[in-house]
C-alpha positions as CSV (number, residue, x, y, z in Angstrom):
1,M,37.5,-51.0,36.0
2,A,38.1,-47.7,37.8
3,H,36.5,-44.5,36.5
4,T,38.1,-41.1,36.9
5,I,36.3,-37.9,37.0
6,S,37.5,-35.2,34.7
7,K,38.4,-31.7,36.0
8,G,35.2,-30.3,34.6
9,G,33.2,-33.1,36.3
10,K,34.9,-32.3,39.7
11,I,34.1,-28.6,39.3
12,L,30.5,-29.5,38.5
13,I,30.2,-31.7,41.6
14,I,31.7,-28.9,43.8
15,C,29.2,-26.4,42.3
16,I,26.3,-28.7,43.0
17,C,27.5,-29.2,46.6
18,I,27.8,-25.4,47.1
19,F,24.3,-24.9,45.7
20,I,22.9,-27.5,48.0
21,I,24.6,-25.9,51.0
22,F,23.1,-22.5,50.0
23,L,19.6,-24.1,49.6
24,I,19.8,-25.6,53.1
25,A,21.1,-22.4,54.6
26,D,18.3,-20.4,52.9
27,S,15.7,-22.8,54.0
28,R,17.0,-22.6,57.6
29,L,17.0,-18.8,57.4
30,N,13.4,-18.8,56.2
31,A,12.4,-21.0,59.1
32,I,14.0,-18.7,61.6
33,Y,13.2,-15.4,59.9
34,S,9.9,-16.1,58.2
35,K,8.5,-13.9,55.5
36,Q,4.9,-15.0,56.2
37,Y,2.4,-12.1,56.2
38,S,5.2,-9.7,55.2
39,F,3.0,-7.6,53.0
40,Q,0.4,-7.1,55.7
41,I,3.2,-6.4,58.2
42,A,4.8,-3.8,55.9
43,A,1.5,-2.1,55.0
44,A,0.5,-1.7,58.7
45,S,4.1,-0.8,59.7
46,K,4.2,2.0,57.1
47,N,0.8,3.3,58.1
48,Y,1.7,3.6,61.8
49,E,5.5,4.2,61.4
50,V,6.6,1.0,63.2
51,D,9.6,-1.1,62.3
52,P,8.3,-4.1,60.4
53,C,11.2,-6.2,61.7
54,L,10.0,-5.5,65.3
55,V,6.5,-6.6,64.3
56,A,7.8,-9.8,62.7
57,S,9.9,-10.6,65.7
58,I,6.9,-10.1,68.0
59,I,4.8,-12.4,65.8
60,K,7.6,-15.0,65.5
61,N,8.0,-15.2,69.3
62,T,4.4,-15.0,70.2
63,S,2.6,-17.3,67.8
64,N,5.4,-18.6,65.5
65,F,3.1,-17.2,62.7
66,D,0.2,-19.4,63.7
67,E,-2.9,-17.3,63.2
68,K,-4.9,-19.7,65.4
69,Y,-2.5,-19.1,68.3
70,E,-4.3,-19.1,71.7
71,G,-2.1,-19.0,74.7
72,N,-1.0,-17.1,77.8
73,L,0.1,-14.2,75.6
74,G,-3.3,-13.7,74.0
75,Y,-4.9,-14.6,70.6
76,G,-3.8,-14.7,67.0
77,L,-0.5,-13.7,65.4
78,M,0.5,-10.9,67.8
79,G,-1.0,-12.4,70.9
80,L,-3.6,-9.7,71.4
81,V,-6.1,-9.8,74.2
82,E,-9.8,-8.9,74.1
83,I,-9.2,-5.6,75.8
84,D,-6.9,-4.6,72.9
85,G,-9.9,-5.2,70.6
86,I,-12.0,-2.9,72.7
87,I,-9.4,-0.1,73.2
88,F,-7.9,-0.1,69.7
89,G,-10.8,-1.4,67.6
90,E,-11.8,2.0,66.5
91,V,-8.7,2.2,64.3
92,L,-10.3,-0.3,62.1
93,D,-13.6,1.6,62.1
94,K,-15.2,-0.9,64.5
95,D,-16.7,-0.3,67.9
96,Y,-14.5,-3.2,69.1
97,I,-12.8,-6.3,67.7
98,S,-14.2,-9.5,69.1
99,K,-12.1,-12.4,70.3
100,E,-12.9,-14.3,67.1
101,Q,-11.7,-11.4,64.9
102,L,-8.4,-11.4,66.8
103,F,-7.6,-14.6,65.0
104,D,-8.0,-12.9,61.6
105,P,-4.4,-12.0,60.5
106,T,-5.5,-8.7,58.8
107,Y,-7.2,-7.5,61.9
108,N,-4.6,-8.8,64.3
109,I,-1.7,-7.3,62.5
110,A,-3.4,-3.9,62.0
111,L,-4.5,-3.8,65.6
112,G,-1.1,-5.0,67.0
113,V,0.9,-2.5,64.8
114,F,-1.5,0.3,65.8
115,K,-0.8,-0.5,69.4
116,M,2.9,-0.6,68.7
117,G,2.6,2.9,67.0
118,I,1.1,4.3,70.2
119,I,3.8,2.7,72.3
120,K,6.5,4.0,70.0
121,K,5.4,7.6,70.5
122,E,6.2,7.3,74.2
123,E,9.0,4.7,74.2
124,K,11.9,5.5,71.8
125,D,14.0,2.3,72.3
126,E,12.9,-1.0,70.9
127,L,13.6,-2.9,74.1
128,S,11.1,-0.7,76.0
129,Q,8.6,-1.0,73.2
130,I,8.8,-4.8,73.4
131,I,8.4,-4.8,77.2
132,R,5.5,-2.4,77.1
133,F,3.8,-4.3,74.3
134,F,3.7,-7.6,76.3
135,Y,3.6,-6.4,79.9
136,G,2.1,-2.9,79.8
137,K,3.2,0.6,80.8
138,S,3.0,0.1,84.6
139,T,5.2,-3.0,84.4
140,L,7.7,-1.2,82.3
141,E,7.8,1.8,84.7
142,K,8.3,-0.7,87.6
143,W,11.2,-2.3,85.9
144,K,12.7,1.0,85.1
145,V,12.7,1.9,88.8
146,E,14.2,-1.4,89.8
147,G,17.2,-1.1,87.6
148,S,18.6,1.3,85.1
149,D,19.1,-1.5,82.7
150,F,16.3,-4.0,82.2
151,L,18.6,-6.8,81.3
152,D,20.5,-6.4,84.6
153,S,17.4,-5.8,86.7
154,N,15.7,-8.2,89.2
155,V,12.6,-8.8,87.1
156,D,10.9,-12.2,86.7
157,K,13.5,-14.5,85.1
158,K,11.0,-16.1,82.7
159,E,9.7,-12.7,81.5
160,K,13.3,-11.4,81.1
161,E,14.3,-14.4,79.1
162,F,11.2,-14.0,76.8
163,I,11.9,-10.2,76.3
164,K,15.6,-11.0,75.5
165,K,14.5,-13.6,73.0
166,V,12.2,-11.2,71.2
167,Y,14.8,-8.5,71.2
168,K,17.5,-10.9,69.9
169,R,15.1,-12.1,67.1
170,Y,14.4,-8.4,66.3
171,L,18.1,-7.8,65.7
172,G,18.2,-10.9,63.5
173,Y,15.3,-9.7,61.5
174,K,17.0,-6.3,61.1
175,K,20.1,-8.1,59.8
176,Y,18.6,-10.8,57.6
177,R,15.3,-9.2,56.5
178,G,15.8,-5.5,56.9
179,A,16.6,-4.9,53.2
180,Y,13.6,-7.1,52.3
181,Y,11.2,-5.1,54.4
182,N,12.7,-1.8,53.3
183,K,11.8,-2.7,49.7
184,L,8.3,-3.7,50.7
185,L,7.8,-0.4,52.6
186,E,8.8,1.4,49.4
187,A,6.4,-0.7,47.3
188,V,3.4,-0.2,49.7
189,S,1.4,2.9,48.8
């Protein structure tokens, strides 16, 4: 005996399928453009006038939001190195931030965003800010001399690909999380 589905039943099935598709898409979006640590990112970003989407893209590409990250880029969420803790530690009313403290998300984000704020005062475009955050002022200056456009210059291919990846992720964060971070920035006192 064959069963037929009523028109209302078909509409319900279509609505359920659309809902499932949106859930899958939202889950994928959250995996790519994470909201982890968003309050800390927004608070520090507002304090030092740094784009929170840029901070989130740096964290995503450095540590993939793993606070225990330890690799060739450094330690913790933003891949900071011990010299950052010594140079910028005073912002957190500390003589320095130890390697162990660089794994603390609160310290790491505050210190990394403070560093970004200093860089932003000298580098107006986001691409230069990203390059300088990861490779320093002298490397950025060297790359500027070698080519008027970083993306077309003869810099190390691996470094160039990494910077392009961070920049592309930044643009994605602006598109998909920009409004979210703007609301957080308004809420942070």
